C-alpha positions in Angstrom: 0.0 0.0 0.0 1.3 3.2 -1.0 1.6 5.8 1.8 -0.1 9.1 1.3 1.9 12.2 1.6 0.6 14.4 4.5 -0.2 18.2 4.5 2.5 20.6 5.4 3.0 20.9 9.2 0.7 23.3 11.3 3.8 24.8 13.0 3.9 28.5 12.5 6.4 30.0 10.2 9.7 31.0 11.8 8.9 34.7 11.5 5.6 34.3 13.3 7.2 32.2 16.0 9.8 34.8 16.6 7.2 37.5 16.8 5.2 35.4 19.1 8.2 34.7 21.3 9.1 38.3 21.3 5.5 39.2 22.3 5.5 36.7 25.1 8.9 37.9 26.4 7.8 41.5 26.2 4.5 40.5 27.9 6.4 38.8 30.7 8.8 41.7 31.0 5.9 44.0 31.2 4.4 41.8 33.8 7.6 41.6 35.7 8.0 45.4 35.5 4.4 45.8 36.6 4.9 43.3 39.4 8.0 45.1 40.5 6.2 48.4 40.3 3.3 46.9 42.3 5.8 45.5 44.8 7.5 48.9 45.1 4.1 50.6 45.4 3.0 48.0 47.9 6.3 48.7 49.9 5.7 52.4 49.6 2.1 51.9 50.8 3.4 49.8 53.7 5.9 52.5 54.6 3.1 55.1 54.3 0.8 52.9 56.5 3.6 52.6 59.0 4.1 56.4 58.9 0.4 57.0 59.3 0.2 54.5 62.1 3.1 56.3 63.8 1.4 59.7 63.3 -1.8 58.1 64.5 0.0 56.9 67.6 1.4 60.3 68.1 -2.0 61.9 67.7 -3.5 59.4 70.1 -0.8 60.2 72.6 -1.3 63.9 72.0 -5.1 63.6 72.4 -4.5 61.5 75.6 -2.1 64.2 76.8 -4.6 66.9 76.0 -7.3 64.9 77.8 -4.9 64.5 80.8 -4.2 68.2 80.7 -7.9 69.0 80.6 -8.5 66.7 83.5 -5.6 68.3 85.4 -6.9 71.8 84.7 -10.3 70.7 85.8 -8.9 69.3 89.0 -6.8 72.4 89.5 -10.0 74.5 89.1 -11.8 72.3 91.6 -9.0 72.6 94.1 -8.9 76.4 93.6 -12.6 76.6 94.2 -12.2 74.4 97.3 -9.4 76.7 98.4 -11.6 79.8 97.9 -14.3 78.1 99.9 -11.9 77.2 102.7 -10.5 80.7 102.7 -14.1 82.1 102.9 -14.9 79.7 105.7 -11.6 80.6 107.4 -12.4 84.4 107.1 -15.9 83.8 108.6 -14.4 81.7 111.4 -11.8 84.4 112.1 -14.5 87.1 112.1 -16.7 84.9 114.4 -13.6 84.3 116.6 -12.9 88.1 116.7 -16.5 88.8 117.6 -16.4 86.2 120.3 -13.1 87.5 121.7 -14.5 91.0 121.6 -17.6 90.0 123.5 -15.5 87.9 125.9 -13.3 90.9 126.5 -16.3 93.1 127.0 -17.8 90.6 129.4 -14.5 90.2 131.2 -14.2 94.0 131.5 -17.8 94.3 132.8 -17.2 91.5 135.3 -14.0 93.3 136.5 -15.9 96.5 136.7 -18.7 94.8 138.7 -16.0 93.3 141.0 -14.5 96.7 141.5 -17.9 98.2 142.3 -18.7 95.3 144.7 -15.3 95.8 146.5 -16.0 99.6 146.7 -19.4 99.0 148.2 -18.2 96.4 150.6 -15.3 98.6 151.8 -17.6 101.5 152.4 -20.1 99.6 154.5 -17.5 97.3 156.2 -16.2 100.2 158.4 -17.8 100.7 161.8 -16.6 104.3 162.5 -16.3 107.5 160.5 -12.5 107.4 160.4 -12.4 104.0 158.8 -15.1 105.0 156.3 -13.1 108.1 155.3 -9.9 106.0 155.1 -11.7 103.4 152.8 -13.2 106.3 150.8 -9.7 107.8 150.2 -8.4 104.4 149.1 -11.3 104.0 146.7 -10.8 107.4 145.2 -7.0 106.9 144.8 -7.0 103.2 143.6 -10.2 103.1 141.4 -10.4 106.6 140.1 -6.8 107.6 140.2 -7.6 110.7 142.2 -4.4 112.6 143.3 -6.0 115.6 144.9 -9.5 115.6 146.4 -11.8 116.5 149.3 -14.9 115.1 150.9 -17.4 117.8 151.9 -20.5 117.8 154.1 -22.9 120.7 154.2 -22.9 123.0 157.2 -25.9 123.0 159.5 -27.2 126.2 157.9 -26.6 124.7 154.4 -24.7 127.7 153.2 -21.2 126.2 153.2 -19.5 122.9 152.3 -17.1 121.8 155.0 -14.1 119.5 154.2 -14.0 116.5 156.5 -11.2 114.7 154.7 -8.8 115.6 151.9 -5.7 114.4 150.1 -3.1 116.1 147.9 -4.2 119.7 148.6 -3.5 122.3 151.3 -6.3 122.1 153.9 -6.6 125.9 154.2 -7.3 126.2 150.5 -10.3 123.9 150.5 -11.5 123.9 154.1 -14.8 125.7 153.3 -16.6 126.5 150.1 -19.8 128.5 149.6 -22.6 126.4 148.1 -23.4 129.3 145.7 -20.0 129.6 144.1 -17.9 127.6 141.6 -18.3 124.2 140.0 -18.4 122.5 143.4 -21.2 124.7 144.7 -23.2 124.2 141.5 -22.9 120.4 141.6 -24.1 120.5 145.2 -27.0 122.9 144.5 -28.2 120.9 141.4 -27.4 117.5 142.9 -25.8 116.5 139.6 -22.5 114.8 138.9 -20.0 117.1 137.1 -17.0 116.1 134.9 -15.8 117.3 131.5 -15.2 114.5 129.1 -13.1 116.7 126.7 -10.5 117.8 129.3 -7.4 116.1 130.6 -8.6 115.3 134.1 -5.0 115.1 135.5 -4.7 118.8 135.0 -7.7 119.8 137.1 -7.5 122.4 139.9 -9.5 123.7 142.9 -11.2 126.3 140.7 -11.7 123.9 137.8 -12.0 120.4 139.4 -11.8 117.2 137.3 -15.1 115.9 138.8 -17.6 116.7 141.5 -19.9 113.9 142.9 -23.0 114.9 145.0 -23.6 112.8 148.1 -27.2 111.8 148.4 -29.0 110.6 151.5 -32.6 109.8 151.5 -33.2 111.9 148.4 -31.3 115.0 149.7 -27.8 116.2 148.8 -25.8 116.4 152.0 -22.3 116.9 150.6 -20.0 116.3 147.7 -16.7 114.7 146.8 -14.6 117.1 144.8 -11.7 115.5 142.7 -9.4 118.4 141.9 -7.0 116.4 139.8 -6.0 112.9 139.0 -2.6 111.2 138.9 -0.5 112.0 135.7 -1.2 108.6 134.1 -5.0 109.1 134.5 -6.0 111.5 131.8 -9.6 110.7 131.3 -12.6 109.1 133.0 -14.1 106.0 131.4 -17.5 104.2 131.6 -16.7 102.3 134.8 -15.6 105.6 136.4 -19.0 107.1 135.9 -20.6 104.0 137.4 -18.3 104.4 140.4 -19.3 108.1 140.6 -22.9 107.0 140.9 -22.1 104.3 143.5 -20.2 106.7 145.7 -22.9 109.4 145.3 -25.5 106.9 146.5 -23.5 105.0 149.2 -20.8 107.2 150.7 -23.2 109.4 152.7 -25.2 106.5 154.2 -21.9 104.8 155.1 -20.7 107.9 156.9 -24.0 108.5 158.7 -24.5 104.9 159.7 -20.9 104.8 161.0 -21.6 107.9 163.0 -24.8 106.6 164.4 -23.2 103.3 165.3 -20.5 105.1 167.2 -23.0 107.2 169.0 -24.8 104.1 170.0 -21.7 102.9 171.8 -20.9 100.5 168.9 -23.6 98.2 170.2 -26.0 96.2 168.0 -29.5 97.1 169.0 -31.6 94.4 170.5 -34.4 92.7 168.6 -37.0 94.8 170.4 -35.5 97.9 168.8 -36.3 96.5 165.4 -39.8 95.4 166.4 -40.6 98.9 167.7 -39.6 100.5 164.4 -42.3 102.8 162.9 -42.9 103.0 159.1 
């Protein structure tokens, strides 16, 4: 059997093969280049992502720091407000303490004044004879009122003169008798009013211009006066407690003197109970 000759081979011509191979190679080269570019771009993107993550971390840290600062500032403001509140409370407490101390000092001063008045009253009425009453009266005038020159007067029987029964710091002949119608001493006796000038330096008083004159009252009638002609140098003014002592002496000195005189006249004997039962109203 005779073999048939086949058709020419399907293989492409050499030129076409070369062109195909060239295309394939170029395709792969382009693919390789594209792959390299993609890889480079991917690497760049990775670097960019890393950079962004780093910046993001910094931003987060910054935001956290800002938040911490805001918290700190808020805490500082709260503490400042608390401090202001405490300062306000402290000021109020100091003011309250000052008021308390002031009231306490006033109460303490008033208590001391009352004690002085009580001592003065006790000393006046503790004496059982006129000499002791006058001695105690002198001590009261010197110690409590700072009197340096003074005289205790009683009215004469005719009521026209004031007669000195005790004095200190002045010549007796200068103040022994005074008319009830003359001078500050006579006016105070006639009017039955306490006299003293709050505007003057009482340590610079004189016989003509005394520092104070205190009428002595007995049973609603003025029977004498205490004339303070001047005080000691350190005593330049009379204060509130002094005026209270003026009133006490004006009300109690005369009864103390008269009671001491009557007690002496009675032989310094205490009357029996019948004497009190027989008293008339």
